[in-house]
C-alpha positions as CSV (number, residue, x, y, z in Angstrom):
1,M,52.2,-0.1,-42.2
2,T,51.7,-3.0,-44.5
3,I,49.0,-2.6,-47.2
4,P,46.9,-5.8,-47.7
5,I,47.0,-7.6,-51.1
6,P,44.2,-6.1,-53.3
7,Q,41.0,-8.2,-53.6
8,L,39.8,-8.7,-57.2
9,I,36.1,-8.5,-57.9
10,R,35.0,-9.1,-61.5
11,S,31.7,-8.1,-62.9
12,R,30.0,-6.8,-66.0
13,R,31.3,-3.3,-65.5
14,R,33.2,-1.6,-68.4
15,S,36.2,-0.2,-66.7
16,L,38.8,-0.8,-64.0
17,A,38.4,0.8,-60.6
18,L,40.1,0.9,-57.2
19,E,38.5,1.2,-53.8
20,V,40.0,1.4,-50.2
21,R,37.4,0.4,-47.7
22,I,37.0,1.8,-44.2
23,D,38.2,-1.5,-42.8
24,G,41.5,-1.2,-44.8
25,A,40.6,-3.7,-47.5
26,V,41.8,-2.7,-51.0
27,I,39.4,-3.7,-53.8
28,V,40.1,-3.9,-57.5
29,R,36.9,-4.0,-59.6
30,A,37.4,-5.2,-63.1
31,P,35.4,-6.3,-66.2
32,Y,35.4,-10.1,-67.0
33,F,37.3,-9.5,-70.2
34,V,40.3,-7.7,-68.7
35,T,43.4,-9.9,-68.3
36,D,45.3,-10.4,-65.0
37,S,48.4,-8.8,-66.5
38,V,46.4,-5.6,-67.4
39,I,44.9,-5.5,-63.8
40,Q,48.4,-5.9,-62.3
41,K,49.7,-3.1,-64.4
42,F,46.7,-0.9,-63.4
43,V,47.4,-1.6,-59.7
44,S,51.1,-0.8,-60.1
45,Q,50.4,2.5,-61.9
46,N,48.1,3.5,-59.0
47,R,50.3,2.3,-56.1
48,E,51.0,5.8,-54.9
49,W,47.2,6.6,-54.8
50,I,46.5,3.4,-53.0
51,D,49.3,4.1,-50.4
52,K,48.0,7.6,-49.7
53,V,44.3,6.6,-49.3
54,Y,45.2,3.5,-47.3
55,Q,47.3,5.5,-44.8
56,R,44.6,8.2,-44.5
57,T,41.8,5.6,-44.0
58,R,43.8,3.7,-41.3
59,H,44.6,7.0,-39.5
60,Q,40.9,8.0,-39.5
61,S,39.9,4.6,-38.2
62,E,42.4,4.8,-35.3
63,Q,41.0,8.2,-34.4
64,F,37.5,6.7,-33.8
65,A,37.9,3.6,-31.7
66,P,35.0,1.3,-30.9
67,K,32.7,2.5,-28.2
68,K,33.3,1.4,-24.6
69,F,29.8,2.4,-23.2
70,I,31.1,4.3,-20.2
71,E,29.8,7.3,-18.3
72,G,30.0,10.5,-20.3
73,E,31.0,8.8,-23.6
74,K,29.5,10.7,-26.6
75,F,27.2,9.2,-29.2
76,L,26.1,10.7,-32.5
77,Y,22.4,11.3,-33.4
78,L,21.4,13.5,-36.3
79,G,24.7,15.2,-36.4
80,Q,25.0,16.1,-32.7
81,E,26.9,14.3,-30.0
82,Y,25.1,13.4,-26.8
83,P,26.6,12.0,-23.6
84,L,25.8,8.6,-22.1
85,H,24.7,8.4,-18.5
86,I,24.6,5.1,-16.7
87,A,21.6,5.2,-14.4
88,G,19.7,3.0,-12.0
89,E,16.1,2.3,-12.8
90,I,14.9,4.5,-15.6
91,G,11.7,3.0,-16.7
92,G,13.4,1.2,-19.6
93,R,16.7,-0.2,-20.8
94,L,17.9,2.7,-23.0
95,L,16.2,6.1,-23.3
96,F,17.0,9.3,-25.1
97,E,16.2,12.6,-23.4
98,D,18.8,15.1,-24.6
99,Q,21.3,12.5,-23.4
100,F,21.4,8.7,-23.6
101,L,20.2,7.0,-20.4
102,L,21.3,3.4,-20.0
103,S,20.1,1.2,-17.1
104,A,23.1,-0.1,-15.2
105,R,21.6,-3.6,-15.1
106,Y,21.6,-3.7,-18.9
107,L,25.2,-2.5,-19.3
108,P,26.4,-5.9,-20.6
109,K,23.9,-5.6,-23.4
110,A,24.7,-1.9,-24.2
111,R,26.0,-2.5,-27.8
112,K,22.9,-4.5,-28.7
113,L,20.5,-2.0,-27.2
114,F,22.2,1.0,-29.0
115,D,22.2,-1.0,-32.3
116,R,18.4,-1.6,-31.9
117,W,17.7,2.0,-30.9
118,Y,19.6,3.4,-33.9
119,R,17.9,1.1,-36.3
120,E,14.4,1.9,-35.0
121,E,15.1,5.6,-35.2
122,A,16.7,5.3,-38.7
123,F,13.7,3.4,-40.1
124,S,11.2,5.9,-38.6
125,I,13.1,9.0,-39.8
126,L,14.0,7.6,-43.3
127,T,10.4,6.6,-43.8
128,Q,9.2,10.1,-43.0
129,R,11.8,11.7,-45.3
130,C,10.9,9.3,-48.2
131,Q,7.3,10.2,-47.8
132,F,8.2,13.9,-47.8
133,Y,10.5,13.9,-50.9
134,A,8.9,11.3,-53.1
135,P,6.0,13.6,-54.2
136,K,8.5,16.5,-54.8
137,I,10.5,14.3,-57.2
138,G,7.4,12.7,-58.7
139,V,8.1,9.1,-57.9
140,L,6.5,6.2,-56.0
141,Y,8.4,3.6,-54.0
142,Q,7.4,0.2,-52.7
143,R,9.2,-0.5,-49.5
144,I,12.1,0.7,-47.3
145,K,14.8,-1.6,-45.8
146,L,17.8,-1.0,-43.7
147,S,21.3,-2.3,-44.3
148,N,24.6,-2.5,-42.5
149,A,26.8,-2.1,-45.6
150,K,30.4,-1.2,-45.0
151,Q,30.6,1.3,-47.9
152,R,27.2,2.0,-49.5
153,W,24.8,4.5,-47.9
154,G,21.8,3.7,-50.1
155,S,20.5,1.7,-53.0
156,C,17.4,1.1,-55.0
157,N,16.1,-1.3,-57.6
158,P,13.8,-1.0,-60.6
159,K,10.9,-2.4,-58.6
160,G,10.9,0.7,-56.4
161,N,12.5,-0.9,-53.2
162,L,14.8,1.4,-51.3
163,C,17.6,0.4,-49.0
164,F,19.4,2.7,-46.6
165,N,22.4,2.3,-44.2
166,W,21.0,2.7,-40.7
167,R,24.1,4.6,-39.7
168,L,22.7,7.6,-41.6
169,V,20.7,8.5,-38.5
170,M,23.9,9.6,-36.9
171,A,24.5,12.2,-39.7
172,P,23.0,15.7,-39.8
173,R,19.4,15.7,-41.2
174,E,20.4,17.5,-44.4
175,I,23.0,14.7,-45.1
176,L,20.4,12.0,-44.5
177,D,18.0,13.9,-46.8
178,Y,20.6,14.0,-49.5
179,V,20.9,10.2,-49.5
180,V,17.1,9.9,-49.5
181,I,16.8,12.3,-52.5
182,H,19.7,10.5,-54.3
183,E,17.9,7.1,-54.1
184,L,14.5,8.5,-55.0
185,A,16.0,10.2,-58.0
186,H,17.2,6.8,-59.2
187,L,13.6,5.8,-59.6
188,K,13.5,8.2,-62.5
189,E,17.1,7.7,-63.7
190,L,18.7,4.4,-62.7
191,N,22.2,5.8,-63.5
192,H,24.5,8.7,-62.6
193,S,23.9,10.6,-65.8
194,A,23.6,14.4,-66.2
195,R,19.8,14.0,-66.1
196,F,20.1,12.1,-62.8
197,W,22.2,14.8,-61.1
198,A,19.9,17.5,-62.5
199,I,17.0,15.9,-60.6
200,V,19.1,15.7,-57.4
201,K,20.3,19.3,-57.7
202,K,16.8,20.6,-58.3
203,V,15.7,19.3,-54.8
204,I,19.0,19.8,-53.0
205,P,21.3,22.3,-54.7
206,S,24.1,21.7,-52.1
207,Y,24.3,18.0,-52.8
208,R,28.1,18.2,-53.6
209,E,28.7,19.4,-50.0
210,A,26.6,16.5,-48.7
211,K,28.6,14.0,-50.7
212,K,31.9,15.4,-49.4
213,W,30.6,15.4,-45.8
214,L,29.8,11.6,-46.1
215,K,33.2,10.9,-47.5
216,D,35.0,12.9,-44.8
217,N,33.0,11.6,-41.9
218,Q,32.6,7.9,-42.9
219,P,35.0,6.6,-40.2
220,R,33.2,8.7,-37.6
221,L,29.8,7.1,-38.4
222,F,31.2,3.6,-38.6
223,C,32.9,3.7,-35.2
224,A,29.6,3.6,-33.3
225,P,28.0,1.9,-31.7
């Protein structure tokens, strides 16, 4: 399996870092002041790590192929898998009633319908969880937006705007809650200092397990719909 040439992204960061994305892209993040020769040496020294992570990532991606929207196919929602049933007239295009019901006449638009359904559910649930946890952390936020980022689960800015990956609605509720708490905590500490993690731990002591679950299950969430 051929590993792609690493993509270089420079920014005002202070150190070098490597990243292997779920789509197989290899990213090198570097400060503006670091020379190309130093970057090349850094990549060379970490070649074994790149190879290992790349192989694992590609294997995971192959395990979770894109959805085909066929009878009985399973779809994730809040950590559980529910089967898809292709039905006749169901009083709508796509419904959820302990299973996903898709009107046969709208089968050609299945991917678009699932995408819309997941996004609507994500916005509703994430809004509820932000409203629940913000007072516990002692912060106020301005607005919530959804993203389709390939790597990031959430983000915030100093103005109090929160952004969450809509695919979180496929994860168990406690995992979704962790990301909500993580971003709300950033409204107090816009960093990953010890003070920041203390805020997170106070609300969700098991945050390390949640972080690991997201890392281990990323390919599973990104394969659907």
